[in-house]
Backbone as a printed PyTorch tensor [residue, N CA C, xyz], in Angstrom:
tensor([[[ 17.7840, -35.9960,  -3.9420],
         [ 17.1850, -35.7090,  -2.7060],
         [ 15.9410, -34.8530,  -2.1500]],

        [[ 14.5820, -35.6080,  -2.2510],
         [ 13.3110, -35.0450,  -2.0780],
         [ 12.6930, -34.8340,  -0.7650]],

        [[ 11.9360, -33.8210,  -0.4150],
         [ 11.4300, -34.1340,   0.7960],
         [  9.9450, -33.2660,   0.5760]],

        [[  9.0080, -33.7890,   1.2420],
         [  7.4540, -33.3060,   1.3270],
         [  7.3900, -32.1990,   1.9990]],

        [[  8.2930, -31.7330,   3.0160],
         [  8.2190, -30.7910,   3.9270],
         [  8.5120, -29.0780,   2.8790]],

        [[  8.1130, -28.7360,   3.3440],
         [  8.2780, -26.9320,   2.4350],
         [  9.2830, -26.6040,   3.1010]],

        [[ 10.3000, -25.4920,   2.6500],
         [ 11.0390, -24.7700,   3.1750],
         [ 10.7830, -23.5880,   4.1590]],

        [[ 11.3380, -22.9150,   4.9740],
         [ 10.5680, -22.0870,   5.7190],
         [ 10.4760, -20.9930,   4.9610]],

        [[ 11.0650, -20.3960,   3.8450],
         [ 10.2160, -19.5740,   3.4050],
         [  9.7160, -20.1830,   2.0570]],

        [[  9.0900, -20.9690,   1.8370],
         [  8.0570, -21.5090,   1.1960],
         [  7.0650, -20.6310,   0.6220]],

        [[  6.7660, -19.8340,   1.4370],
         [  5.0390, -19.3540,   1.2310],
         [  5.8330, -18.0130,   0.4520]],

        [[  6.9020, -17.3990,   0.5490],
         [  7.3980, -16.3630,  -0.2180],
         [  7.1960, -16.3340,  -1.9210]],

        [[  5.7500, -15.5630,  -2.0180],
         [  6.3600, -15.8020,  -3.9280],
         [  6.7550, -14.5370,  -4.6750]],

        [[  7.5380, -15.4090,  -5.6380],
         [  8.4640, -13.7080,  -6.4220],
         [  7.3620, -12.9820,  -7.2470]],

        [[  7.7740, -11.9560,  -7.0340],
         [  6.8870, -10.8390,  -7.9760],
         [  7.0250, -10.7500,  -8.9980]],

        [[  5.9380, -10.9250, -10.0080],
         [  5.9000, -10.9240, -11.0200],
         [  5.1960,  -9.7160, -11.9770]],

        [[  5.7170,  -8.9220, -12.7790],
         [  4.6930,  -8.1190, -13.3640],
         [  5.3750,  -7.8010, -14.7990]],

        [[  4.2420,  -7.3760, -15.3180],
         [  4.8320,  -7.5510, -17.0140],
         [  5.5750,  -6.1560, -17.3410]],

        [[  6.4470,  -6.1220, -18.2500],
         [  7.4120,  -5.2360, -18.2750],
         [  7.1460,  -4.0560, -18.7910]],

        [[  5.8000,  -3.9920, -19.4770],
         [  5.0410,  -2.9520, -20.1500],
         [  4.3160,  -2.2790, -18.8450]],

        [[  3.9540,  -2.8010, -18.0030],
         [  3.1620,  -2.7240, -16.8350],
         [  4.0020,  -1.4340, -16.4040]],

        [[  5.5050,  -1.8830, -15.8750],
         [  6.3810,  -1.6810, -15.1290],
         [  6.7210,  -0.2590, -15.6750]],

        [[  7.0990,  -0.4180, -17.2110],
         [  7.5300,   0.6050, -17.8270],
         [  6.2450,   2.0950, -17.7320]],

        [[  5.3690,   1.2470, -18.1830],
         [  4.1610,   2.2230, -18.0040],
         [  4.3710,   3.3420, -16.6440]],

        [[  4.1020,   2.6560, -15.7460],
         [  4.3240,   3.3190, -14.3410],
         [  5.6220,   3.9630, -14.2010]],

        [[  6.3470,   3.6230, -14.1880],
         [  7.2550,   4.2380, -14.0910],
         [  7.4460,   5.4570, -14.7760]],

        [[  7.6480,   4.7950, -15.9150],
         [  7.8090,   6.5330, -16.9550],
         [  6.9910,   7.6080, -16.6030]],

        [[  5.8060,   7.4500, -16.5990],
         [  4.7120,   7.5240, -16.2190],
         [  4.8780,   8.9900, -15.0610]],

        [[  5.4200,   7.9990, -13.7730],
         [  5.9940,   8.7920, -12.3490],
         [  7.1100,   9.8020, -12.9640]],

        [[  8.1030,   9.6130, -13.5190],
         [  9.4130,  10.0670, -14.0490],
         [  9.0900,  11.5710, -14.6100]],

        [[  8.1170,  11.1780, -15.4540],
         [  7.2500,  12.4150, -16.3090],
         [  6.6920,  13.6250, -15.4890]],

        [[  5.6680,  12.8280, -14.6940],
         [  4.8870,  13.8820, -13.7230],
         [  6.1550,  14.6560, -12.4810]],

        [[  6.6690,  13.3400, -12.4900],
         [  7.8430,  14.1360, -11.2800],
         [  8.7370,  15.1450, -11.8430]],

        [[  9.1860,  14.9490, -13.2550],
         [  9.6700,  15.9950, -14.0940],
         [  9.5360,  16.9110, -14.2870]],

        [[  8.2450,  17.1970, -14.4630],
         [  7.7290,  18.5600, -14.8440],
         [  7.6130,  18.8630, -13.2240]],

        [[  7.0610,  18.7250, -12.4420],
         [  6.9950,  19.0400, -11.1080],
         [  8.3680,  19.9250, -10.6230]],

        [[  9.3720,  19.3500, -10.8200],
         [ 10.6890,  19.7730, -10.4980],
         [ 11.4600,  20.8790, -11.3440]],

        [[ 10.8330,  20.3380, -12.8700],
         [ 11.4790,  21.1500, -13.9010],
         [ 11.2520,  22.6320, -13.5930]],

        [[ 10.1860,  22.8690, -13.0240],
         [  9.8240,  24.3230, -12.4660],
         [ 10.8760,  25.1370, -11.4930]],

        [[ 11.3360,  24.3220, -10.8450],
         [ 12.6210,  24.8460,  -9.8050],
         [ 13.9590,  24.6420, -10.6910]],

        [[ 14.0670,  23.6670, -11.8990],
         [ 15.3970,  23.9300, -12.4220],
         [ 15.3990,  24.6430, -13.6060]],

        [[ 14.6090,  25.5780, -13.9370],
         [ 14.6710,  26.5650, -15.2050],
         [ 13.4440,  26.5000, -15.8980]],

        [[ 12.5110,  26.3110, -15.2920],
         [ 11.6030,  25.8380, -16.3550],
         [ 10.8120,  24.6390, -17.4460]],

        [[  9.8850,  24.5560, -17.6690],
         [  9.4460,  23.5140, -18.3890],
         [ 10.2680,  23.0000, -19.7430]],

        [[ 11.3750,  24.3380, -20.4140],
         [ 12.2340,  23.6270, -21.2570],
         [ 13.6970,  22.5230, -20.5800]],

        [[ 13.1310,  22.4210, -19.3680],
         [ 14.2840,  21.3420, -18.4490],
         [ 13.3520,  20.5630, -17.7860]],

        [[ 11.9570,  19.9490, -18.9630],
         [ 10.9310,  18.7440, -18.3670],
         [ 11.9720,  17.4920, -19.0540]],

        [[ 12.3780,  17.4180, -20.1200],
         [ 12.9500,  16.1750, -20.4880],
         [ 13.8740,  15.8600, -19.6210]],

        [[ 14.9340,  16.9800, -19.5550],
         [ 15.8740,  16.1700, -18.3930],
         [ 15.1680,  16.1330, -17.1100]],

        [[ 14.5360,  16.7700, -16.7310],
         [ 14.6840,  16.1140, -15.4620],
         [ 13.3050,  15.3140, -15.3220]],

        [[ 13.2080,  14.7070, -16.6300],
         [ 12.4560,  13.4560, -16.3350],
         [ 13.0480,  12.1430, -16.0800]],

        [[ 14.3570,  12.6630, -17.0100],
         [ 15.3800,  11.5190, -17.1180],
         [ 16.0710,  11.2550, -15.2730]],

        [[ 16.3040,  12.7830, -15.3510],
         [ 16.9610,  12.3340, -13.4890],
         [ 15.8100,  11.5750, -12.6610]],

        [[ 14.7130,  11.7850, -12.9940],
         [ 13.0650,  11.2170, -11.9550],
         [ 13.6260,   9.5360, -11.8900]],

        [[ 13.8910,   9.3040, -13.4280],
         [ 14.0580,   8.0820, -13.7970],
         [ 15.3530,   7.0050, -12.7500]],

        [[ 16.3600,   7.8280, -11.7740],
         [ 16.2890,   6.6490, -10.9130],
         [ 15.7420,   6.5870,  -9.8270]],

        [[ 14.6740,   7.2640,  -9.2940],
         [ 13.7900,   6.6100,  -7.9570],
         [ 12.8000,   5.9780,  -8.6740]],

        [[ 12.1720,   6.2430,  -9.7700],
         [ 11.3330,   5.9090, -10.3120],
         [ 11.6290,   4.4930, -10.5790]],

        [[ 12.2450,   4.0530, -11.9210],
         [ 12.1830,   2.9310, -12.2260],
         [ 13.6350,   2.0830, -11.5050]],

        [[ 14.5420,   2.6940, -11.2270],
         [ 15.7210,   2.0740, -10.3480],
         [ 15.0170,   1.7280,  -8.9310]],

        [[ 13.8780,   2.3080,  -8.0880],
         [ 13.1130,   1.9600,  -6.8590],
         [ 12.5600,   0.7670,  -7.4270]],

        [[ 11.6740,   0.7340,  -8.1180],
         [ 10.9400,  -0.4770,  -8.5120],
         [ 12.0760,  -1.8010,  -8.4240]],

        [[ 13.1650,  -1.4280,  -9.2080],
         [ 14.1970,  -2.9910,  -9.1560],
         [ 14.6530,  -3.0350,  -8.3150]],

        [[ 14.6250,  -1.8810,  -7.3240],
         [ 15.5320,  -2.2130,  -5.6690],
         [ 14.2250,  -2.9250,  -4.9090]],

        [[ 13.5720,  -2.8680,  -5.0820],
         [ 12.1940,  -3.1680,  -4.2370],
         [ 12.2300,  -4.7140,  -4.8690]],

        [[ 12.0790,  -4.8750,  -5.9960],
         [ 12.1890,  -6.6270,  -6.6410],
         [ 13.2750,  -6.8730,  -6.3760]],

        [[ 14.4690,  -6.4960,  -6.3500],
         [ 15.3460,  -7.6100,  -5.4770],
         [ 15.2580,  -7.9400,  -4.2190]],

        [[ 14.9060,  -6.9360,  -3.2260],
         [ 14.3690,  -7.2190,  -2.0960],
         [ 13.4880,  -8.1900,  -2.4830]],

        [[ 12.2340,  -8.2550,  -2.9000],
         [ 11.1990,  -9.0670,  -2.5120],
         [ 11.8390, -10.3550,  -3.0080]],

        [[ 12.4610, -10.7410,  -4.4280],
         [ 12.6540, -11.7730,  -5.1780],
         [ 13.9590, -12.4320,  -4.6810]],

        [[ 14.5350, -11.6350,  -4.2090],
         [ 16.3570, -12.5030,  -3.6600],
         [ 16.8310, -12.2470,  -2.5480]],

        [[ 16.6300, -10.9620,  -1.8420],
         [ 16.8270, -10.8090,  -0.3290],
         [ 15.9680, -11.5590,   0.8690]],

        [[ 14.7040, -11.2600,   0.5780],
         [ 14.0240, -11.7260,   1.7860],
         [ 13.3640, -12.9970,   1.8500]],

        [[ 13.5300, -13.7000,   0.7870],
         [ 13.9920, -15.2460,   1.3820],
         [ 14.5550, -15.6010,   2.0070]],

        [[ 15.5310, -14.9050,   2.0010],
         [ 17.2120, -15.5120,   2.6150],
         [ 17.6780, -14.6750,   4.2910]],

        [[ 16.5030, -14.1540,   4.7020],
         [ 16.5750, -13.4060,   5.8570],
         [ 15.6770, -13.8870,   6.7910]],

        [[ 15.7510, -13.4070,   7.8530],
         [ 14.6960, -14.0470,   8.9150],
         [ 13.3440, -13.8590,   8.5030]],

        [[ 12.3280, -14.5980,   8.9550],
         [ 10.8290, -14.4340,   8.9000],
         [ 10.7300, -13.5740,   9.7190]],

        [[ 11.3040, -13.1440,  10.6680],
         [ 10.8050, -12.1020,  11.8910],
         [ 10.2800, -10.8720,  11.4070]],

        [[  9.1030, -10.4270,  11.4690],
         [  8.4460,  -8.9590,  10.9920],
         [  9.2820,  -7.8290,  11.1960]],

        [[ 10.3510,  -7.8470,  12.6480],
         [ 10.9990,  -6.4290,  12.9650],
         [ 12.4270,  -6.7080,  11.9900]],

        [[ 12.8870,  -8.0850,  11.5300],
         [ 13.8860,  -8.3030,  10.7220],
         [ 13.7990,  -7.8010,   9.2480]],

        [[ 12.6140,  -8.3820,   8.9310],
         [ 12.1920,  -7.8850,   7.4140],
         [ 11.3450,  -6.2910,   6.8560]],

        [[ 11.1990,  -5.6980,   8.4900],
         [ 10.8260,  -4.1150,   8.1510],
         [ 12.5020,  -3.5860,   8.3080]],

        [[ 13.1410,  -3.8790,   9.0300],
         [ 14.5350,  -3.4460,   9.3480],
         [ 15.2140,  -3.4760,   7.8320]],

        [[ 15.3060,  -4.5950,   7.1080],
         [ 16.0770,  -4.6350,   5.9380],
         [ 15.1880,  -3.8640,   5.1380]],

        [[ 14.0410,  -4.0860,   5.1480],
         [ 13.8240,  -3.3260,   3.7840],
         [ 14.0120,  -1.9070,   3.9520]],

        [[ 13.6090,  -1.3080,   4.9400],
         [ 13.9550,   0.1630,   5.3660],
         [ 14.9910,   0.8280,   5.3020]],

        [[ 16.3350,  -0.3340,   5.6810],
         [ 17.6350,   0.3360,   5.5470],
         [ 18.0310,   0.1480,   4.1170]],

        [[ 17.3030,  -1.2880,   3.1330],
         [ 17.4770,  -1.1420,   1.5740],
         [ 17.4400,   0.1360,   1.0970]],

        [[ 16.1790,   0.8240,   1.5940],
         [ 15.3510,   1.9570,   0.8740],
         [ 16.4720,   2.9700,   1.2670]],

        [[ 16.8680,   3.0280,   2.4390],
         [ 17.6890,   4.2080,   2.8350],
         [ 19.3440,   4.4930,   2.0530]],

        [[ 19.8000,   3.0060,   1.9500],
         [ 21.0240,   3.0410,   0.8610],
         [ 20.4870,   3.0190,  -0.6340]],

        [[ 19.4880,   2.7320,  -1.1750],
         [ 18.8710,   2.9790,  -2.2670],
         [ 18.8260,   4.4490,  -2.7780]],

        [[ 18.4550,   5.1360,  -1.5720],
         [ 18.1280,   6.4750,  -1.9580],
         [ 19.1800,   7.3190,  -1.7240]],

        [[ 19.9670,   6.4130,  -0.9510],
         [ 21.5680,   7.6280,  -1.1900],
         [ 21.9580,   7.5860,  -2.3520]],

        [[ 22.1930,   5.9990,  -3.2050],
         [ 22.4850,   6.1030,  -4.3370],
         [ 21.5660,   6.7320,  -5.2520]],

        [[ 20.4610,   6.5270,  -5.6560],
         [ 19.7500,   7.3850,  -6.2720],
         [ 19.9170,   8.5560,  -6.3150]],

        [[ 20.1500,   9.3870,  -5.0920],
         [ 20.5060,  10.7360,  -5.4610],
         [ 21.7850,  10.9440,  -5.6710]],

        [[ 22.8180,  10.2980,  -5.4110],
         [ 23.8370,  10.7170,  -5.8640],
         [ 24.0010,  10.3460,  -7.8990]],

        [[ 23.2860,   9.3000,  -7.9810],
         [ 22.9910,   9.2620,  -9.6710],
         [ 22.7670,  10.5060, -10.2390]],

        [[ 21.0830,  11.0020,  -9.6030],
         [ 20.7620,  12.3960,  -9.8290],
         [ 21.0530,  13.2150, -10.2150]],

        [[ 22.1530,  13.3030,  -9.3620],
         [ 23.3960,  14.2030,  -8.6910],
         [ 24.3680,  14.4130, -10.4410]],

        [[ 24.7530,  13.5500, -10.5020],
         [ 25.6570,  13.1200, -11.6510],
         [ 24.8940,  13.4040, -12.8070]],

        [[ 23.7900,  12.4150, -13.0240],
         [ 23.0130,  12.8530, -14.3520],
         [ 22.2870,  14.0570, -14.3740]],

        [[ 22.1750,  14.9510, -13.9570],
         [ 21.8230,  16.5300, -13.6350],
         [ 22.7960,  17.2420, -14.4670]],

        [[ 24.4840,  17.1750, -13.6660],
         [ 25.2540,  17.9040, -13.6600],
         [ 26.0070,  17.4690, -15.5890]],

        [[ 25.5350,  15.6860, -15.9650],
         [ 26.1340,  15.4560, -17.2250],
         [ 25.1400,  16.3190, -18.2410]],

        [[ 23.8900,  16.5710, -17.8780],
         [ 23.2550,  16.9800, -18.9590],
         [ 22.6130,  18.3370, -18.9440]],

        [[ 23.4070,  19.0490, -18.3430],
         [ 23.3520,  20.4290, -18.1730],
         [ 23.8150,  21.2590, -18.0840]],

        [[ 24.0780,  22.0910, -18.5780],
         [ 25.1710,  23.3910, -18.8690],
         [ 25.9930,  23.9170, -17.9080]],

        [[ 24.9730,  23.9800, -16.8420],
         [ 25.7430,  24.3800, -15.5790],
         [ 25.6620,  23.0110, -14.6280]],

        [[ 26.9620,  23.1380, -13.8920],
         [ 26.8200,  22.3410, -12.6970],
         [ 26.1390,  22.4220, -11.4980]],

        [[ 25.9370,  21.5410, -10.7380],
         [ 25.1310,  22.0720,  -9.8320],
         [ 26.0230,  22.6730,  -8.5360]],

        [[ 25.5900,  23.3960,  -7.8940],
         [ 26.2460,  24.2180,  -7.0220],
         [ 27.2570,  23.4660,  -5.9300]],

        [[ 26.7570,  22.6140,  -5.0780],
         [ 27.5020,  21.7550,  -4.8050],
         [ 26.6910,  20.6280,  -4.3550]],

        [[ 27.3450,  19.4570,  -3.7320],
         [ 26.8250,  17.7940,  -4.2830],
         [ 26.1660,  17.6200,  -2.7330]],

        [[ 25.2910,  17.0640,  -3.1080],
         [ 23.7610,  17.1870,  -2.0300],
         [ 24.2080,  16.3470,  -0.4280]],

        [[ 23.0240,  16.4560,   0.0310],
         [ 24.2530,  16.2060,   1.6980],
         [ 23.4350,  14.7100,   1.1080]],

        [[ 24.2070,  13.6790,   1.4650],
         [ 23.9300,  12.3650,   1.2460],
         [ 22.5830,  11.4400,   2.0890]],

        [[ 22.5990,  11.8480,   3.1920],
         [ 21.9560,  11.0170,   3.7090],
         [ 20.4730,  11.1540,   3.6520]],

        [[ 20.3800,  12.7560,   2.7000],
         [ 18.5380,  13.4210,   2.7210],
         [ 18.3500,  12.8400,   1.5370]],

        [[ 19.0680,  12.1790,   0.6250],
         [ 18.2380,  11.0230,  -0.4720],
         [ 17.7970,  10.0920,   0.2350]],

        [[ 18.3940,   9.0610,   1.2160],
         [ 18.1990,   8.1060,   1.7570],
         [ 16.4350,   8.3510,   2.7500]],

        [[ 16.8680,   9.5180,   3.1000],
         [ 15.3450,   9.8900,   3.8920],
         [ 14.4160,  10.3160,   3.0830]],

        [[ 14.4140,  10.7670,   1.9630],
         [ 13.2680,  11.4230,   1.2100],
         [ 12.7800,   9.9990,   0.3490]],

        [[ 13.9810,   9.0720,   0.3780],
         [ 13.3110,   7.7500,  -0.6960],
         [ 12.4810,   7.0460,   0.1840]],

        [[ 13.0630,   7.0840,   1.7530],
         [ 12.4000,   6.0190,   2.3590],
         [ 10.6900,   6.5230,   2.5120]],

        [[ 10.6340,   8.0460,   2.7400],
         [  8.9030,   8.3770,   2.2730],
         [  8.4140,   8.3180,   1.2050]],

        [[  8.9650,   8.5150,   0.0620],
         [  8.4960,   8.1120,  -0.8900],
         [  8.1070,   6.3350,  -1.3490]],

        [[  8.9220,   5.5000,  -0.6630],
         [  8.6880,   4.1930,  -0.8270],
         [  7.3700,   3.9190,   0.3550]],

        [[  7.3620,   4.6840,   1.5540],
         [  6.4350,   4.4570,   2.3650],
         [  4.9000,   5.0330,   1.5520]],

        [[  5.0360,   6.4590,   1.0030],
         [  3.3890,   6.3960,   0.5570],
         [  3.0950,   5.7240,  -0.6240]],

        [[  4.0630,   4.7760,  -1.1200],
         [  3.7690,   4.3940,  -2.1440],
         [  3.1590,   2.8430,  -1.5410]],

        [[  3.9210,   2.3150,  -0.9120],
         [  3.3590,   1.1130,  -0.0290],
         [  1.8210,   1.5620,   0.4920]],

        [[  1.9170,   2.2790,   1.2050],
         [  0.3990,   3.1550,   1.6060],
         [ -0.4880,   2.7140,   0.5330]],

        [[ -0.0740,   3.2880,  -0.6340],
         [ -1.1890,   2.9930,  -2.1870],
         [ -1.6650,   1.8650,  -2.1590]],

        [[ -0.6370,   1.1650,  -2.2510],
         [ -0.9810,  -0.5230,  -2.6040],
         [ -1.9720,  -1.0590,  -1.4250]],

        [[ -1.4770,  -0.5760,  -0.0890],
         [ -2.2120,  -1.1420,   0.9200],
         [ -3.5870,  -0.7930,   0.9290]],

        [[ -3.8490,   0.2660,   0.4350],
         [ -5.3840,   1.0920,   0.5790],
         [ -5.7300,   0.1540,  -0.3750]],

        [[ -5.5490,  -0.3960,  -1.5350],
         [ -5.7210,  -0.6530,  -2.5210],
         [ -5.8400,  -2.0440,  -2.5440]],

        [[ -5.5810,  -2.8860,  -1.1560],
         [ -5.8200,  -4.4390,  -0.7060],
         [ -4.9370,  -5.1220,  -1.4570]],

        [[ -3.9200,  -4.5660,  -2.0480],
         [ -2.5290,  -5.2260,  -2.7910],
         [ -1.5010,  -5.2180,  -1.4380]],

        [[ -0.8150,  -6.6130,  -1.7380],
         [  0.5670,  -7.0370,  -0.9900],
         [  1.5210,  -5.6930,  -0.6370]],

        [[  1.4750,  -5.1270,   0.4360],
         [  2.3180,  -4.2490,   0.5350],
         [  3.2180,  -4.6340,   2.0230]],

        [[  4.2320,  -3.6620,   2.1120],
         [  5.2100,  -3.5350,   3.2260],
         [  4.2250,  -3.2650,   4.6210]],

        [[  3.2410,  -2.3250,   4.5250],
         [  2.1260,  -2.5760,   5.8590],
         [  1.3400,  -3.7400,   6.3570]],

        [[  1.3190,  -4.6220,   4.9800],
         [  0.5770,  -5.7850,   5.8130],
         [  1.6560,  -6.9970,   5.7470]],

        [[  2.6470,  -6.6410,   5.1990],
         [  4.0620,  -7.9220,   5.7180],
         [  3.2640,  -9.0180,   4.1430]],

        [[  2.7670,  -8.4510,   3.0930],
         [  2.5510,  -9.5440,   2.2480],
         [  3.5240,  -9.3030,   0.6960]],

        [[  3.8470,  -8.2770,   0.7890],
         [  4.5320,  -7.5450,  -0.2130],
         [  5.6160,  -6.7090,  -0.3270]]])
């Protein structure tokens, strides 16, 4: 059965990016963030471990947003409020999971165990903040973003 009418979600274009560009950006972010956080975690000798830990929000965040853009967004209401709530909610859940994964990765890769488990909701709020800043940069550069509803 064919139809000339477009589906209500026809205007959502799948997000595509070369793997090389994705890896260059996300590994670069993880290396810079790892350098910043390694100072708190025992000095620059911890930079490689801190960078691996930072891959969770950098690379994981990319794939979480990719999942939203290419799978979830076309399947939910086009209402802007629903789109915003779904994306922010997904960022929160992702941030909680990334914080837990970061904590477990740091524990597995270091000789000392973290003092305490992280407060679960802080990871969610921090990740929302990170994503809002990243989306603002895209928006200011004229790219599709969370703020203009095109990305």
